[in-house]
KEDRENPA-321499 format. One record per residue (C-alpha): residue number from 1; residue in three letters; x, y, z. Coordinates in pm, whole numbers, plus 32768, in hexadecimal, padded with zeros to 4 digits. Layout:
% KEDRENPA-321499
<node num="NUM" residu="ala" east="X" north="Y" up="Z"/>
...
//
This chain:
% KEDRENPA-321499
<node num="1" residu="met" east="8087" north="1BE9" up="2F34"/>
<node num="2" residu="pro" east="7F60" north="1B85" up="2E57"/>
<node num="3" residu="asn" east="7E07" north="1B88" up="2EEC"/>
<node num="4" residu="pro" east="7D8E" north="1A1C" up="2F1A"/>
<node num="5" residu="leu" east="7C25" north="1A86" up="2ED5"/>
<node num="6" residu="thr" east="7C8B" north="1B13" up="2D84"/>
<node num="7" residu="ser" east="7D3B" north="19CE" up="2D28"/>
<node num="8" residu="leu" east="7C09" north="1906" up="2D94"/>
<node num="9" residu="ala" east="7B27" north="19E2" up="2CC1"/>
<node num="10" residu="arg" east="7BFF" north="19A0" up="2B90"/>
<node num="11" residu="leu" east="7BDD" north="182A" up="2BC5"/>
<node num="12" residu="val" east="7A62" north="1827" up="2BE2"/>
<node num="13" residu="arg" east="7A27" north="1927" up="2AD1"/>
<node num="14" residu="pro" east="7997" north="187A" up="299B"/>
<node num="15" residu="arg" east="7A7E" north="1868" up="2871"/>
<node num="16" residu="glu" east="7A33" north="1971" up="276E"/>
<node num="17" residu="ala" east="79DB" north="18EE" up="2616"/>
<node num="18" residu="lys" east="7A6E" north="19A1" up="24EC"/>
<node num="19" residu="his" east="7970" north="1A2B" up="23FA"/>
<node num="20" residu="ser" east="793D" north="1B49" up="230A"/>
<node num="21" residu="arg" east="78F0" north="1C98" up="23AE"/>
<node num="22" residu="val" east="77E0" north="1CDB" up="22AB"/>
<node num="23" residu="ala" east="773C" north="1B85" up="22CF"/>
<node num="24" residu="pro" east="7642" north="1BEF" up="23E1"/>
<node num="25" residu="val" east="75C7" north="1D0A" up="2302"/>
<node num="26" residu="ile" east="758E" north="1C1B" up="21E0"/>
<node num="27" residu="ala" east="74EC" north="1B18" up="22BE"/>
<node num="28" residu="leu" east="73FF" north="1C1A" up="2352"/>
<node num="29" residu="his" east="7335" north="1C41" up="2213"/>
<node num="30" residu="met" east="7347" north="1AE4" up="2181"/>
<node num="31" residu="gln" east="7380" north="19E8" up="229A"/>
<node num="32" residu="gly" east="72C0" north="18A5" up="2268"/>
<node num="33" residu="arg" east="7221" north="1912" up="2122"/>
<node num="34" residu="ala" east="726D" north="186B" up="1FD9"/>
<node num="35" residu="val" east="7304" north="1959" up="1EDC"/>
<node num="36" residu="trp" east="7296" north="1910" up="1D79"/>
<node num="37" residu="thr" east="735C" north="197D" up="1C4E"/>
<node num="38" residu="pro" east="72ED" north="1AE3" up="1BFC"/>
<node num="39" residu="arg" east="72B1" north="1A9C" up="1A8D"/>
<node num="40" residu="asp" east="71C4" north="19AD" up="19DF"/>
<node num="41" residu="tyr" east="72A2" north="1898" up="195B"/>
<node num="42" residu="ala" east="71A6" north="17F9" up="186D"/>
<node num="43" residu="pro" east="7161" north="192A" up="178C"/>
<node num="44" residu="leu" east="72D1" north="1987" up="1794"/>
<node num="45" residu="ala" east="7336" north="182B" up="1721"/>
<node num="46" residu="glu" east="7221" north="181C" up="161D"/>
<node num="47" residu="glu" east="7259" north="1971" up="157E"/>
<node num="48" residu="gly" east="73D1" north="197B" up="15A7"/>
<node num="49" residu="tyr" east="743B" north="1812" up="156C"/>
<node num="50" residu="gln" east="7321" north="1758" up="14BE"/>
<node num="51" residu="arg" east="72BA" north="186D" up="13CC"/>
<node num="52" residu="asn" east="73FE" north="1925" up="1388"/>
<node num="53" residu="ala" east="7500" north="187F" up="12A9"/>
<node num="54" residu="ile" east="761F" north="1961" up="1315"/>
<node num="55" residu="ala" east="75F0" north="1929" up="148C"/>
<node num="56" residu="tyr" east="75B2" north="17B7" up="1452"/>
<node num="57" residu="arg" east="76F6" north="1794" up="138F"/>
<node num="58" residu="cys" east="77BA" north="185C" up="1491"/>
<node num="59" residu="val" east="7744" north="177C" up="15AE"/>
<node num="60" residu="arg" east="778B" north="1641" up="14E6"/>
<node num="61" residu="met" east="78E6" north="16B4" up="147C"/>
<node num="62" residu="ile" east="7950" north="1711" up="15DE"/>
<node num="63" residu="ala" east="78BC" north="15DB" up="1683"/>
<node num="64" residu="glu" east="793F" north="14E3" up="1583"/>
<node num="65" residu="ala" east="7A9A" north="157E" up="1579"/>
<node num="66" residu="ala" east="7ABA" north="1591" up="16F4"/>
<node num="67" residu="ala" east="7A39" north="142E" up="1724"/>
<node num="68" residu="ser" east="7B37" north="13A7" up="162A"/>
<node num="69" residu="val" east="7C67" north="141D" up="16F0"/>
<node num="70" residu="pro" east="7D14" north="12F6" up="179F"/>
<node num="71" residu="trp" east="7D43" north="1302" up="1918"/>
<node num="72" residu="leu" east="7E8A" north="12E2" up="19D6"/>
<node num="73" residu="leu" east="7EAD" north="1282" up="1B45"/>
<node num="74" residu="tyr" east="7FD5" north="12D7" up="1C21"/>
<node num="75" residu="asp" east="8035" north="1266" up="1D7C"/>
<node num="76" residu="gly" east="8115" north="1382" up="1DE1"/>
<node num="77" residu="ala" east="8207" north="13A8" up="1CBB"/>
<node num="78" residu="arg" east="81DA" north="1241" up="1C43"/>
<node num="79" residu="glu" east="80EA" north="11F8" up="1B27"/>
<node num="80" residu="leu" east="8004" north="10CD" up="1B5B"/>
<node num="81" residu="ser" east="7F96" north="0FF5" up="1A39"/>
<node num="82" residu="glu" east="7EAD" north="0F18" up="1B0A"/>
<node num="83" residu="his" east="7DD1" north="0F88" up="1C28"/>
<node num="84" residu="pro" east="7C66" north="0F5A" up="1C9B"/>
<node num="85" residu="leu" east="7C29" north="10CF" up="1C64"/>
<node num="86" residu="leu" east="7C95" north="10B4" up="1AF8"/>
<node num="87" residu="arg" east="7BB5" north="0F86" up="1AC7"/>
<node num="88" residu="leu" east="7A91" north="1043" up="1B65"/>
<node num="89" residu="ile" east="7ABC" north="1167" up="1A76"/>
<node num="90" residu="glu" east="7AE9" north="1088" up="1944"/>
<node num="91" residu="ser" east="79BC" north="0FAE" up="199B"/>
<node num="92" residu="pro" east="78DA" north="107A" up="1A84"/>
<node num="93" residu="asn" east="779E" north="0FA6" up="1A71"/>
<node num="94" residu="arg" east="7702" north="0E85" up="19B4"/>
<node num="95" residu="gly" east="764A" north="0F60" up="18BC"/>
<node num="96" residu="gln" east="775B" north="1057" up="185D"/>
<node num="97" residu="ala" east="78CA" north="1067" up="1806"/>
<node num="98" residu="gly" east="799F" north="1178" up="189A"/>
<node num="99" residu="ala" east="799B" north="1256" up="1764"/>
<node num="100" residu="glu" east="781F" north="1240" up="174E"/>
<node num="101" residu="leu" east="77F0" north="129B" up="18BD"/>
<node num="102" residu="phe" east="78D4" north="13C8" up="18A9"/>
<node num="103" residu="glu" east="783A" north="143B" up="1760"/>
<node num="104" residu="thr" east="76EB" north="1444" up="1813"/>
<node num="105" residu="trp" east="7784" north="14F6" up="193D"/>
<node num="106" residu="tyr" east="782F" north="1600" up="1869"/>
<node num="107" residu="ser" east="76F0" north="1632" up="179E"/>
<node num="108" residu="tyr" east="7627" north="1673" up="18DA"/>
<node num="109" residu="leu" east="772E" north="176D" up="194A"/>
<node num="110" residu="gln" east="7717" north="182E" up="1802"/>
<node num="111" residu="val" east="759B" north="182A" up="17F2"/>
<node num="112" residu="ala" east="7547" north="1868" up="1961"/>
<node num="113" residu="gly" east="7686" north="18F8" up="19F5"/>
<node num="114" residu="asn" east="7678" north="17DC" up="1AF3"/>
<node num="115" residu="ala" east="76E2" north="166F" up="1ADE"/>
<node num="116" residu="tyr" east="76B7" north="155D" up="1BE3"/>
<node num="117" residu="leu" east="7760" north="140C" up="1C0D"/>
<node num="118" residu="glu" east="76E1" north="1307" up="1D02"/>
<node num="119" residu="leu" east="77CD" north="1206" up="1D9A"/>
<node num="120" residu="val" east="774C" north="10AF" up="1E00"/>
<node num="121" residu="glu" east="781E" north="0FFE" up="1F07"/>
<node num="122" residu="val" east="7810" north="0E91" up="1F72"/>
<node num="123" residu="asp" east="78AB" north="0E40" up="20C5"/>
<node num="124" residu="gly" east="7955" north="0F92" up="20C3"/>
<node num="125" residu="ala" east="79FA" north="0F5C" up="1F70"/>
<node num="126" residu="pro" east="799A" north="1030" up="1E3E"/>
<node num="127" residu="arg" east="78EF" north="0F5A" up="1D37"/>
<node num="128" residu="glu" east="781D" north="102C" up="1C46"/>
<node num="129" residu="leu" east="77EE" north="118F" up="1BC8"/>
<node num="130" residu="tyr" east="76B0" north="1229" up="1B39"/>
<node num="131" residu="ala" east="7668" north="137E" up="1A9E"/>
<node num="132" residu="leu" east="752E" north="141F" up="1B2F"/>
<node num="133" residu="arg" east="7447" north="150E" up="1A7C"/>
<node num="134" residu="pro" east="747A" north="166E" up="1B06"/>
<node num="135" residu="asp" east="730E" north="16D6" up="1AE4"/>
<node num="136" residu="arg" east="72AB" north="15C4" up="1BDB"/>
<node num="137" residu="met" east="73A9" north="162E" up="1CE1"/>
<node num="138" residu="lys" east="7382" north="173D" up="1DE7"/>
<node num="139" residu="ala" east="7463" north="17AD" up="1F01"/>
<node num="140" residu="val" east="73EF" north="17B1" up="206B"/>
<node num="141" residu="pro" east="74B8" north="18B3" up="2133"/>
<node num="142" residu="gly" east="7514" north="1861" up="229A"/>
<node num="143" residu="arg" east="755B" north="1932" up="23CC"/>
<node num="144" residu="ala" east="7695" north="19C3" up="232F"/>
<node num="145" residu="gly" east="75D8" north="1A32" up="21F8"/>
<node num="146" residu="trp" east="7690" north="1944" up="2110"/>
<node num="147" residu="pro" east="75F1" north="1802" up="208C"/>
<node num="148" residu="glu" east="75E0" north="16EC" up="218C"/>
<node num="149" residu="ala" east="7519" north="1606" up="20A6"/>
<node num="150" residu="tyr" east="748D" north="15E3" up="1F49"/>
<node num="151" residu="glu" east="732F" north="1572" up="1EEB"/>
<node num="152" residu="tyr" east="7300" north="14AF" up="1DA8"/>
<node num="153" residu="ser" east="7195" north="14A9" up="1D38"/>
<node num="154" residu="val" east="70ED" north="13D5" up="1C2A"/>
<node num="155" residu="asn" east="6F73" north="13BE" up="1BF3"/>
<node num="156" residu="gly" east="6F1F" north="144B" up="1D48"/>
<node num="157" residu="arg" east="700F" north="1368" up="1E05"/>
<node num="158" residu="ser" east="714B" north="13F0" up="1EA5"/>
<node num="159" residu="val" east="7285" north="1361" up="1F3C"/>
<node num="160" residu="thr" east="7369" north="142A" up="2021"/>
<node num="161" residu="ile" east="74DF" north="1409" up="1FEA"/>
<node num="162" residu="pro" east="75B4" north="1496" up="2107"/>
<node num="163" residu="cys" east="76E3" north="1573" up="20D1"/>
<node num="164" residu="gly" east="7826" north="1565" up="2193"/>
<node num="165" residu="glu" east="7990" north="14FF" up="217E"/>
<node num="166" residu="arg" east="7932" north="13B5" up="20D6"/>
<node num="167" residu="ser" east="77FD" north="1426" up="201E"/>
<node num="168" residu="pro" east="777C" north="1330" up="1F18"/>
<node num="169" residu="val" east="7731" north="1457" up="1E30"/>
<node num="170" residu="leu" east="7826" north="1533" up="1D79"/>
<node num="171" residu="his" east="7794" north="167F" up="1D0D"/>
<node num="172" residu="met" east="7862" north="173E" up="1C0E"/>
<node num="173" residu="arg" east="77DE" north="1890" up="1BA4"/>
<node num="174" residu="leu" east="784B" north="19AF" up="1ACA"/>
<node num="175" residu="phe" east="787E" north="1B01" up="1B6F"/>
<node num="176" residu="his" east="7743" north="1BC9" up="1BB0"/>
<node num="177" residu="pro" east="7772" north="1D2D" up="1C32"/>
<node num="178" residu="ser" east="7620" north="1D43" up="1CE1"/>
<node num="179" residu="asp" east="75CF" north="1BE2" up="1D59"/>
<node num="180" residu="asp" east="765C" north="1B2C" up="1E88"/>
<node num="181" residu="his" east="75FC" north="19CB" up="1E21"/>
<node num="182" residu="tyr" east="75DE" north="19AB" up="1CA8"/>
<node num="183" residu="gly" east="76B4" north="19F5" up="1B78"/>
<node num="184" residu="leu" east="7675" north="1ACE" up="1A48"/>
<node num="185" residu="ser" east="763E" north="1A14" up="1903"/>
<node num="186" residu="pro" east="76DA" north="1A8C" up="17BB"/>
<node num="187" residu="leu" east="757D" north="1A5B" up="172A"/>
<node num="188" residu="glu" east="74F4" north="1B60" up="181A"/>
<node num="189" residu="ala" east="760C" north="1C54" up="17CC"/>
<node num="190" residu="ala" east="75C0" north="1C2A" up="1658"/>
<node num="191" residu="ala" east="7445" north="1C31" up="1682"/>
<node num="192" residu="tyr" east="740D" north="1D73" up="15BB"/>
<node num="193" residu="ala" east="74E7" north="1CFC" up="149D"/>
<node num="194" residu="ile" east="7433" north="1BAC" up="149B"/>
<node num="195" residu="asp" east="72E1" north="1C5C" up="148C"/>
<node num="196" residu="ile" east="7357" north="1D31" up="1367"/>
<node num="197" residu="his" east="73E5" north="1C03" up="12B2"/>
<node num="198" residu="asn" east="72A7" north="1B38" up="12E8"/>
<node num="199" residu="ala" east="71CB" north="1C5C" up="127E"/>
<node num="200" residu="ala" east="7296" north="1C8A" up="113F"/>
<node num="201" residu="gly" east="726B" north="1B19" up="10F2"/>
<node num="202" residu="ala" east="70F5" north="1B2F" up="112F"/>
<node num="203" residu="trp" east="70E6" north="1C5D" up="1047"/>
<node num="204" residu="asn" east="719C" north="1BA2" up="0F32"/>
<node num="205" residu="lys" east="70B5" north="1A78" up="0F5F"/>
<node num="206" residu="ala" east="6F81" north="1B56" up="0F43"/>
<node num="207" residu="leu" east="7018" north="1BFD" up="0E12"/>
<node num="208" residu="leu" east="7042" north="1AAB" up="0D69"/>
<node num="209" residu="asp" east="6EE0" north="1A4A" up="0DC7"/>
<node num="210" residu="asn" east="6E6D" north="1B82" up="0D11"/>
<node num="211" residu="ala" east="6F24" north="1B2E" up="0BCD"/>
<node num="212" residu="ala" east="7062" north="1BE0" up="0C3E"/>
<node num="213" residu="arg" east="6FD5" north="1D32" up="0BD3"/>
<node num="214" residu="pro" east="6FA1" north="1E76" up="0C93"/>
<node num="215" residu="ser" east="6E3D" north="1EA3" up="0D0A"/>
<node num="216" residu="gly" east="6D4F" north="1F85" up="0C4D"/>
<node num="217" residu="ala" east="6BE1" north="1FDB" up="0C29"/>
<node num="218" residu="leu" east="6ACC" north="1F75" up="0B3B"/>
<node num="219" residu="val" east="6A00" north="20B2" up="0B07"/>
<node num="220" residu="tyr" east="689A" north="208C" up="0A89"/>
<node num="221" residu="lys" east="6839" north="219A" up="0991"/>
<node num="222" residu="gly" east="66C3" north="2170" up="0967"/>
<node num="223" residu="gly" east="65ED" north="222D" up="0874"/>
<node num="224" residu="glu" east="6543" north="22F3" up="0987"/>
<node num="225" residu="ala" east="65F3" north="23CC" up="0A86"/>
<node num="226" residu="gly" east="6619" north="231D" up="0BD3"/>
<node num="227" residu="ala" east="65B6" north="21C9" up="0B44"/>
<node num="228" residu="asn" east="664D" north="209A" up="0BF7"/>
<node num="229" residu="leu" east="666B" north="1F27" up="0BB5"/>
<node num="230" residu="thr" east="6555" north="1E51" up="0C39"/>
<node num="231" residu="glu" east="65A7" north="1D67" up="0D56"/>
<node num="232" residu="asp" east="659D" north="1C38" up="0C6F"/>
<node num="233" residu="gln" east="6683" north="1CE1" up="0B74"/>
<node num="234" residu="phe" east="6778" north="1D43" up="0C87"/>
<node num="235" residu="glu" east="6788" north="1BE2" up="0D1B"/>
<node num="236" residu="arg" east="67B0" north="1B45" up="0BC1"/>
<node num="237" residu="leu" east="68D0" north="1C31" up="0B6F"/>
<node num="238" residu="lys" east="6983" north="1BDF" up="0CB7"/>
<node num="239" residu="arg" east="6955" north="1A6C" up="0C7E"/>
<node num="240" residu="glu" east="69DA" north="1A78" up="0B1A"/>
<node num="241" residu="leu" east="6B0C" north="1B41" up="0B84"/>
<node num="242" residu="ala" east="6B5B" north="1A4C" up="0C9E"/>
<node num="243" residu="glu" east="6B2D" north="1918" up="0BC5"/>
<node num="244" residu="asn" east="6BCC" north="198D" up="0A80"/>
<node num="245" residu="tyr" east="6CCF" north="1A97" up="0AD1"/>
<node num="246" residu="gln" east="6D67" north="1A4F" up="0C27"/>
<node num="247" residu="gly" east="6E88" north="1964" up="0C6D"/>
<node num="248" residu="ala" east="6FD7" north="1917" up="0BCD"/>
<node num="249" residu="ala" east="6F35" north="1843" up="0ABA"/>
<node num="250" residu="asn" east="6E75" north="1974" up="0A3D"/>
<node num="251" residu="ala" east="6F99" north="1A69" up="0A4C"/>
<node num="252" residu="gly" east="6F98" north="1B4A" up="0918"/>
<node num="253" residu="arg" east="6E41" north="1AD9" up="08A0"/>
<node num="254" residu="pro" east="6D90" north="1BFA" up="07F1"/>
<node num="255" residu="leu" east="6C66" north="1C8E" up="08A3"/>
<node num="256" residu="leu" east="6B24" north="1C8F" up="07D5"/>
<node num="257" residu="leu" east="6A36" north="1DA3" up="083D"/>
<node num="258" residu="glu" east="68CE" north="1DD3" up="07D7"/>
<node num="259" residu="gly" east="6837" north="1F1D" up="0775"/>
<node num="260" residu="gly" east="6834" north="2028" up="0880"/>
<node num="261" residu="leu" east="6969" north="1FA6" up="093B"/>
<node num="262" residu="asp" east="6AC1" north="2045" up="0931"/>
<node num="263" residu="trp" east="6C05" north="1FD5" up="09DF"/>
<node num="264" residu="gln" east="6CCD" north="20DC" up="0A9D"/>
<node num="265" residu="ser" east="6E19" north="206F" up="0B38"/>
<node num="266" residu="met" east="6E53" north="20FB" up="0C96"/>
<node num="267" residu="gly" east="6F7A" north="2029" up="0D11"/>
<node num="268" residu="leu" east="70CD" north="20AE" up="0D79"/>
<node num="269" residu="ser" east="7200" north="2043" up="0CB8"/>
<node num="270" residu="pro" east="72FD" north="1F52" up="0D55"/>
<node num="271" residu="lys" east="73F0" north="2079" up="0D6C"/>
<node num="272" residu="asp" east="72F3" north="213B" up="0E3D"/>
<node num="273" residu="met" east="72A7" north="201D" up="0F28"/>
<node num="274" residu="asp" east="740A" north="1F84" up="0F24"/>
<node num="275" residu="phe" east="7395" north="1E46" up="0FD0"/>
<node num="276" residu="ile" east="74B6" north="1D74" up="0F4F"/>
<node num="277" residu="glu" east="75C0" north="1E51" up="0FEB"/>
<node num="278" residu="ala" east="74F9" north="1E6A" up="1130"/>
<node num="279" residu="lys" east="74E8" north="1CF0" up="113E"/>
<node num="280" residu="arg" east="765D" north="1CCF" up="1104"/>
<node num="281" residu="thr" east="76A9" north="1DCF" up="1211"/>
<node num="282" residu="ala" east="75CC" north="1D14" up="1306"/>
<node num="283" residu="ala" east="767A" north="1BCE" up="12AB"/>
<node num="284" residu="arg" east="77CF" north="1C68" up="12F2"/>
<node num="285" residu="glu" east="7755" north="1CE4" up="1446"/>
<node num="286" residu="ile" east="76D4" north="1B88" up="14A0"/>
<node num="287" residu="ala" east="7821" north="1AEE" up="143F"/>
<node num="288" residu="leu" east="78D7" north="1BFA" up="1509"/>
<node num="289" residu="ala" east="780E" north="1BA6" up="1642"/>
<node num="290" residu="phe" east="7875" north="1A39" up="1629"/>
<node num="291" residu="gly" east="79DE" north="1A7E" up="15CB"/>
<node num="292" residu="val" east="79C9" north="19D9" up="1474"/>
<node num="293" residu="pro" east="7A77" north="1A90" up="1353"/>
<node num="294" residu="pro" east="7969" north="1AE4" up="1251"/>
<node num="295" residu="met" east="7A4A" north="1A62" up="113B"/>
<node num="296" residu="leu" east="7A1D" north="1900" up="11C4"/>
<node num="297" residu="leu" east="78A4" north="1926" up="119E"/>
<node num="298" residu="gly" east="78B4" north="199B" up="1036"/>
<node num="299" residu="ile" east="7835" north="1AF8" up="1089"/>
<node num="300" residu="pro" east="78A0" north="1BE3" up="0F6E"/>
<node num="301" residu="gly" east="7932" north="1D3A" up="0FA8"/>
<node num="302" residu="asp" east="7A16" north="1CDF" up="10CC"/>
<node num="303" residu="asn" east="7B88" north="1CEB" up="1075"/>
<node num="304" residu="thr" east="7C1A" north="1CF7" up="11D3"/>
<node num="305" residu="tyr" east="7CF4" north="1BC7" up="118A"/>
<node num="306" residu="ser" east="7DCA" north="1B9D" up="1053"/>
<node num="307" residu="asn" east="7D66" north="1A31" up="101F"/>
<node num="308" residu="tyr" east="7C91" north="1918" up="10A6"/>
<node num="309" residu="arg" east="7DB2" north="186F" up="115C"/>
<node num="310" residu="glu" east="7E00" north="19AA" up="1222"/>
<node num="311" residu="ala" east="7C92" north="19D2" up="1282"/>
<node num="312" residu="asn" east="7C80" north="1866" up="12F1"/>
<node num="313" residu="arg" east="7DBA" north="1890" up="13C2"/>
<node num="314" residu="ala" east="7D26" north="19C5" up="146A"/>
<node num="315" residu="phe" east="7BE7" north="1902" up="14B2"/>
<node num="316" residu="trp" east="7CA8" north="17EE" up="1563"/>
<node num="317" residu="arg" east="7D95" north="18D5" up="161B"/>
<node num="318" residu="gly" east="7C96" north="19DA" up="1682"/>
<node num="319" residu="thr" east="7B5B" north="190D" up="16BF"/>
<node num="320" residu="val" east="7B83" north="1794" up="16CD"/>
<node num="321" residu="leu" east="7CC1" north="1762" up="1799"/>
<node num="322" residu="pro" east="7C64" north="1864" up="18A6"/>
<node num="323" residu="leu" east="7B17" north="17B1" up="18CF"/>
<node num="324" residu="val" east="7BBD" north="165B" up="18EC"/>
<node num="325" residu="gly" east="7CC0" north="16E4" up="19DE"/>
<node num="326" residu="arg" east="7BB1" north="1777" up="1AB9"/>
<node num="327" residu="ser" east="7AFA" north="162C" up="1AB6"/>
<node num="328" residu="ala" east="7C3A" north="1571" up="1B10"/>
<node num="329" residu="arg" east="7C70" north="164E" up="1C41"/>
<node num="330" residu="ala" east="7B05" north="1627" up="1CAE"/>
<node num="331" residu="leu" east="7B10" north="14AC" up="1C86"/>
<node num="332" residu="thr" east="7C5A" north="149A" up="1D43"/>
<node num="333" residu="his" east="7BCD" north="1562" up="1E65"/>
<node num="334" residu="trp" east="7A94" north="1488" up="1E6A"/>
<node num="335" residu="leu" east="7B16" north="1328" up="1E29"/>
<node num="336" residu="ala" east="7C85" north="1320" up="1E92"/>
<node num="337" residu="pro" east="7C41" north="131D" up="200D"/>
<node num="338" residu="arg" east="7B8A" north="11D1" up="1FDF"/>
<node num="339" residu="tyr" east="7CCE" north="1125" up="1F7A"/>
<node num="340" residu="glu" east="7E24" north="1100" up="2015"/>
<node num="341" residu="gly" east="7F47" north="11D3" up="1FA2"/>
<node num="342" residu="lys" east="7F65" north="1335" up="1F1E"/>
<node num="343" residu="leu" east="7E98" north="1305" up="1DE3"/>
<node num="344" residu="arg" east="7E6F" north="1410" up="1CDC"/>
<node num="345" residu="leu" east="7DA9" north="13FE" up="1B98"/>
<node num="346" residu="trp" east="7E17" north="14BA" up="1A62"/>
<node num="347" residu="tyr" east="7DEF" north="14A3" up="18EA"/>
<node num="348" residu="asp" east="7ED8" north="1424" up="17DB"/>
<node num="349" residu="ala" east="7EFE" north="1543" up="16E4"/>
<node num="350" residu="asp" east="7FFF" north="147C" up="161D"/>
<node num="351" residu="gln" east="7EE6" north="13A1" up="1599"/>
<node num="352" residu="val" east="7E26" north="14C9" up="1507"/>
<node num="353" residu="glu" east="7E59" north="14C8" up="1390"/>
<node num="354" residu="ala" east="7DFC" north="1638" up="136B"/>
<node num="355" residu="leu" east="7F29" north="1697" up="1440"/>
<node num="356" residu="ala" east="8026" north="15C3" up="1382"/>
<node num="357" residu="ala" east="80CB" north="16F9" up="12EB"/>
<node num="358" residu="asp" east="8101" north="178E" up="1445"/>
<node num="359" residu="arg" east="8194" north="1647" up="14BF"/>
<node num="360" residu="asp" east="8280" north="162D" up="1394"/>
<node num="361" residu="ala" east="82F7" north="1793" up="13CB"/>
<node num="362" residu="leu" east="833B" north="174C" up="153C"/>
<node num="363" residu="trp" east="8402" north="1614" up="14ED"/>
<node num="364" residu="ala" east="84CB" north="16CE" up="13E5"/>
<node num="365" residu="arg" east="8524" north="17E5" up="14D9"/>
<node num="366" residu="val" east="857F" north="16F3" up="15ED"/>
<node num="367" residu="gly" east="8645" north="1613" up="1500"/>
<node num="368" residu="ala" east="8712" north="173C" up="148A"/>
<node num="369" residu="ala" east="8767" north="17A5" up="15EF"/>
<node num="370" residu="asp" east="88C6" north="1717" up="160C"/>
<node num="371" residu="phe" east="88F2" north="17A0" up="176A"/>
<node num="372" residu="leu" east="87EA" north="16AC" up="17F1"/>
<node num="373" residu="ser" east="8834" north="1545" up="1850"/>
<node num="374" residu="asp" east="875E" north="1426" up="17CE"/>
<node num="375" residu="glu" east="86AF" north="140C" up="1920"/>
<node num="376" residu="glu" east="8661" north="1581" up="1920"/>
<node num="377" residu="lys" east="85DC" north="156B" up="17BF"/>
<node num="378" residu="arg" east="84F4" north="144D" up="1822"/>
<node num="379" residu="glu" east="846D" north="1515" up="1945"/>
<node num="380" residu="ala" east="843F" north="164B" up="1869"/>
<node num="381" residu="val" east="8359" north="158F" up="177B"/>
<node num="382" residu="gly" east="8295" north="14E8" up="1891"/>
<node num="383" residu="tyr" east="8340" north="1396" up="18B0"/>
<node num="384" residu="gly" east="83CF" north="130A" up="19EF"/>
<node num="385" residu="lys" east="852F" north="1297" up="1A2F"/>
<node num="386" residu="val" east="85AD" north="1156" up="1994"/>
<node num="387" residu="lys" east="859A" north="1039" up="1A8D"/>
<node num="388" residu="ala" east="86EB" north="0FAC" up="1AED"/>
<node num="389" residu="ser" east="872F" north="0E4B" up="1A70"/>
<node num="390" residu="ser" east="8712" north="0D37" up="1B74"/>
<node num="391" residu="thr" east="8841" north="0C80" up="1AE5"/>
//
């Protein structure tokens, strides 16, 4: 016979809340404190995106390609052609179209490793979407150690945005092996290669500014041992060299020396320095970090793919579509509970021109499969069943 006191104790015992076993440990060292991104976003964006043509082009290619992919919406197995969620994604706010919003969002993800979307609701219904700058956002961990709110700061003013099951902010981040709250940017992974590429460009610019010639020395051979140029003579010589012999316009201009001066070349040959090959290697490493085939960027010396079409197909299959698919799952998890039905967002790969060859090959294989019925063939290529006639 069960003990009545034991049964009573079970009734009055507070319900246990499920939580991570490691959460108290995380919360112990960061509870209540805002956790800023561990890297400085501004220099990373300036050096990696604004001053490096390879990284800039990689970010633009990924963001523009991903934002151009059309969205599909399903309710269970049924595809929907009209729905408030589709209209929200196609026209997220008054200042941006859907492709422009998602291009900004994907660009932030590539540059910072983090991307944030804010949802504006009116009377409980989703109305607008906005992309937020990641450098202005910081996570505020709660008692469990995970973010319970975000703080968005501009010009010394901050607004706190709560987290939860119906959080107005979606935070998508790339995997970071040593950070609990922020993602790892491809720019940061390629930082050394970007520095090398930028330094090689600065070297070439300085070389052009100095008439595109290796540096050397003007040696003064005076009549007396140990004699030197006077200060006026030295300054005049420097001024004449800067005005008459530096810059692309003066490239190849003969150097006229007065008595007592002799030119001795001291520069290293391009073969010794090999800056061009170092720059190309750095460019390939930057492209590798972003998942863009170097052939698409016009980088010579990379013959991984037999032709441009194959490289473009690999770019879409290996970089763009996985990114769009990840975004579709994140948006479904975030937005679908605000609507009725079992909604699921996905992308329409059939509308991607770069994958037309793959689509044609699939249709040819399915069309030649005589053992499949017409309905099975439609399902195999992604189309639903034919609706029965009402007559």
